[in-house]
N, C-alpha and C positions, 0 to 999 in steps of 0.2 A: 755387653756379649746377648748377642742375637739367638735365638731359639732357632735348633734348626727342626723341620718337618721329622718325625720319626717314618721313616720307607716301610715297615712292617706294621704299625697301625694304619697306614692309606688303604696300603696292599689290604688288607683285611676289612677294612671298612669297604672296599671296592667288591672286592669275592662274597661278603655279607650281604650286598644290596643288592645281587646276581639274581637269587632267589628268596623266596619265602618258604617256609615248613609251615603247613598244616598240619596239625595235633588230631589225630581221629584214634578212634579205640583199636581198627585195626593195623594202625600204621599210619604215617605222614606220610603226607603229599607233596614233594615240591613244584614248584610253579614259578617258571622262570617269573624276573622283576616285569618285564614288560604284558606278560600276560594277568597279574594284579592289577594293572593299573589300568587295562582293559573292564576286568571282574570292579573293580573301584568304580570307574565310569556308568555302569551300569547297575551299580548297588545304590550310586546316589539320585538314578532317577527314580526310586521306589521310596518313599519314606517308611514305608516298615522297617526299611533292609539299617535302616540309620546304623542300633546296633551293632552292626555284622561289619558294616564302612572302615567304623571306628576300630574295631580289634583288624583289620587290616591295614589301617593307617599308621596304629600304635608298631607296627614291625620296628619301628626305626627302636622302637626303647626296648620289644621284647619279639627277640630270636625268632619266637614260635606263637602262629597264632590258633590262641585255646578256645572253641565257639563251646556255646551248652546244647544240648539236646537243640533246647526248642531254635538255635540259632542256625542250628545244622541243616533242622527241617525248613529252617525259612532261605537258609545259603540256596539248598535246593531245590525251593521252587523257584527262584531267581535265578540259577543256573538253565531251570525248564523255560523258565519264559523267554529267556536269552534264546536259548535254539529254536523253539519256535520262532521265532521273530528271522531271525538269520537265515539267509540264502545261505543254503548245505545243511541247515540245524542242528543240533548237538553239535556232531563231531567235525563240521567248520572252525567251531568256536577257539579263541586259541591255544596253543602248547598249552598242554597240562589238564585244564578246565572241563574237558571231558571224566578225563580220568578223576579229578575232584569230583565227579558228578558221582558219577559211579560209586569211587569211595563214597561219597554223603548217603546215598542209596543203601551200602550195604553197612553200616556206621549206626543208619535207621533202623535198620530192620532183622 
């Protein structure tokens, strides 16, 4: 007897991977999966961001990215560095990244 794929689980997995939830004290931020990928590419370029990139890579295991206060500060610094180097600045970063930057700033202040 051959096992049949469970339709609901496949669809749930696809929806789960469409967005990443970043947990912050003033509310969660949802990032599109493509933005998560771009953020990971940026984080992998700086050695001090390794714990943050590992948290974003673990999204398949945990549905929410939870960061320490120190990691939030480092992520904010990484996003601001990325924005400073990007043509068009922070607002030109992938969907949701500018909002994440603003929420991180609010969360830390």
